[in-house]
C-alpha positions in Angstrom: 18.9 17.4 -9.6 22.4 15.6 -9.3 23.3 13.0 -12.0 23.0 10.2 -9.4 19.4 11.3 -8.6 18.6 11.4 -12.3 20.0 8.0 -12.7 18.1 6.5 -9.6 14.8 8.1 -11.0 15.5 6.7 -14.4 16.0 3.2 -12.8 12.8 3.5 -10.6 10.9 4.6 -13.9 12.1 1.4 -15.8 11.5 -1.1 -12.9 8.0 0.4 -12.5 7.3 0.0 -16.1 8.5 -3.6 -16.3 6.7 -4.4 -12.8 3.3 -3.2 -13.9 3.6 -4.7 -17.4 4.0 -8.2 -15.7 1.1 -7.3 -13.3 -1.2 -6.3 -16.3 -0.5 -9.4 -18.1 -2.0 -11.4 -15.2 -5.4 -13.1 -15.9 -8.2 -11.1 -14.6 -10.2 -14.2 -13.4 -7.0 -15.3 -11.4 -6.5 -12.0 -9.9 -10.0 -12.2 -8.6 -9.4 -15.6 -7.1 -6.1 -14.4 -5.5 -8.2 -11.4 -3.9 -10.5 -13.8 -2.2 -7.8 -16.1 -1.2 -6.0 -13.2 0.3 -8.8 -12.7 2.8 -7.7 -15.7 4.6 -4.6 -13.9 5.5 -6.6 -11.7 7.9 -5.8 -14.0 10.9 -2.1 -12.9 10.5 -3.2 -9.3 10.7 -4.4 -9.0 14.3 -6.8 -6.5 14.8 -9.0 -5.6 18.0 -12.1 -3.8 18.2 -11.6 -0.3 16.8 -8.1 -0.9 15.3 -7.8 1.5 12.4 -6.6 -0.2 9.1 -6.1 1.8 5.9 -6.7 -0.1 2.8 -7.2 1.3 -0.7 -9.8 1.1 -3.5 -7.8 -0.8 -6.3 -7.1 0.9 -9.5 -6.4 -0.9 -12.8 -4.7 -4.3 -12.2 -3.9 -3.7 -8.4 -4.3 -6.5 -6.1 -8.0 -6.1 -4.8 -7.9 -5.8 -1.0 -11.5 -5.3 -0.6 -12.2 -8.8 0.5 -9.3 -8.6 2.9 -10.8 -5.2 4.3 -14.1 -6.8 4.8 -12.9 -9.6 6.9 -11.0 -7.1 9.1 -14.0 -4.9 9.3 -15.9 -8.0 10.3 -13.3 -8.7 13.1 -13.8 -5.2 14.6 -11.3 -3.0 12.5 -12.2 0.4 11.5 -11.3 0.7 7.8 -9.9 3.9 6.1 -9.2 4.8 2.6 -6.8 7.3 1.2 -8.2 10.6 0.0 -6.0 12.9 -2.0 -6.2 16.5 -0.8 -3.7 18.1 -3.3 -0.7 17.2 -5.3 1.4 16.1 -2.2 -1.0 15.2 0.4 -3.3 12.2 1.3 -5.3 11.6 4.5 -7.0 8.5 5.6 -10.9 8.9 5.8 -13.1 6.3 7.3 -14.8 4.0 4.9 -18.3 2.7 5.4 -19.9 0.3 3.0 -23.3 2.5 2.9 -21.6 5.7 2.5 -20.9 7.2 -1.1 -17.4 7.2 -2.6 -16.0 10.0 -4.7 -13.5 9.8 -7.7 -10.1 10.6 -6.2 -8.4 10.6 -9.7 -5.8 8.1 -10.9 -8.8 5.5 -11.4 -9.4 5.2 -7.6 -12.2 6.0 -5.0 -12.4 7.2 -1.5 -14.7 8.6 1.0 -16.0 12.2 0.6 -14.9 15.1 2.9 -17.9 14.4 5.3 -16.0 11.2 6.5 -13.7 11.0 9.5 -10.1 11.4 9.0 -8.4 8.5 11.1 -4.9 7.7 11.9 -4.0 4.3 10.6 -2.6 1.8 13.1 -2.0 -0.8 10.2 -1.4 0.4 6.8 -1.8 -1.8 3.7 0.3 0.0 1.3 -0.1 -0.2 -2.5 3.0 -0.4 -4.9 4.2 -0.8 -8.4 7.3 -2.8 -7.5 9.3 -4.1 -4.2 12.5 -5.8 -3.5 13.5 -8.5 -0.8 14.9 -5.5 1.4 11.4 -4.0 1.8 11.9 -1.2 -0.6 9.1 -0.3 -2.6 8.5 1.9 -5.8 5.3 3.7 -5.9 3.5 5.5 -8.7 5.9 8.4 -8.6 4.0 11.0 -6.6 5.3 10.1 -3.1 1.9 10.3 -1.4 2.5 7.2 0.9 6.1 8.3 1.7 5.0 11.8 3.0 2.0 10.4 4.6 4.0 7.7 6.7 6.5 10.3 7.5 4.0 12.7 8.9 2.5 9.9 11.1 6.0 9.0 12.5 6.8 12.7 13.0 3.8 12.8 15.3 5.2 9.7 17.2 3.1 7.3 15.6 4.3 3.9 14.4 1.9 2.2 12.0 2.4 -1.4 11.0 3.3 -1.2 7.4 2.4 -4.2 5.1 3.0 -3.8 1.3 0.3 -5.2 -0.9 1.5 -6.8 -4.3 1.5 -9.7 -6.6 4.9 -11.9 -6.6 5.5 -11.0 -10.1 6.2 -7.3 -8.9 9.2 -8.1 -7.1 12.5 -6.9 -8.6 16.2 -7.7 -7.9 16.9 -4.3 -6.2 15.1 -0.8 -5.8 17.5 2.3 -5.8 16.6 3.7 -2.6 16.9 7.2 -1.2 17.0 8.7 2.4 13.2 9.7 2.5 12.0 6.3 1.2 10.0 4.4 3.6 10.9 0.7 3.9 8.1 -2.0 4.5 8.9 -4.5 7.1 6.1 -7.1 5.6 4.9 -7.8 2.2 1.6 -9.6 1.6 1.3 -11.3 -1.9 -0.4 -14.6 -3.0 2.4 -16.5 -1.6 1.3 -15.1 2.0 2.6 -12.6 4.4 6.3 -12.5 4.3 8.5 -10.9 7.1 11.4 -8.8 5.7 14.6 -10.5 6.8 17.0 -8.1 8.7 14.5 -5.2 8.7 15.2 -4.1 12.3 18.9 -4.6 11.9 19.2 -2.4 8.9 17.4 1.0 8.7 18.0 3.9 6.4 
């Protein structure tokens, strides 16, 4: 690994640590209120009958998108959750409220291997930190970057919406060619379109 790559990795690690510390410090009751309020943004995430939306089961202090997923499902969306297959791969399995969830590790849960694997048309993307350009820092395993790249390689173009609290925004994320940018961010302040996204691509 080059010195530049080592430096970027170190910067990302530090930014991740600081952003997660700010998120962890948020009052749990306030986080729950924000999660309920976030569901009101469903009207800005247009779904039709059968639109596949991938969400996620929150781990630790993550933004809880379950109320938002419930509203989207009531509007006709099919909800999927990530399922970890191995150290590099996630797929998105259909979530049904009456079906059992299994421990996926890392403190999150997902449907078992009997659930249908779906291709998301809209992806609610968890993250540790983000910047105003739409670059994100995940948790270090690269699952979402690879999953999005696989979908795009098959000619699919899911709508990507990052999910975070405002306090997770940082001044700048060191970006690499394989990093997937997010054209939209959803926080407690609402849904933000990333300025200049279409004009500037990796």
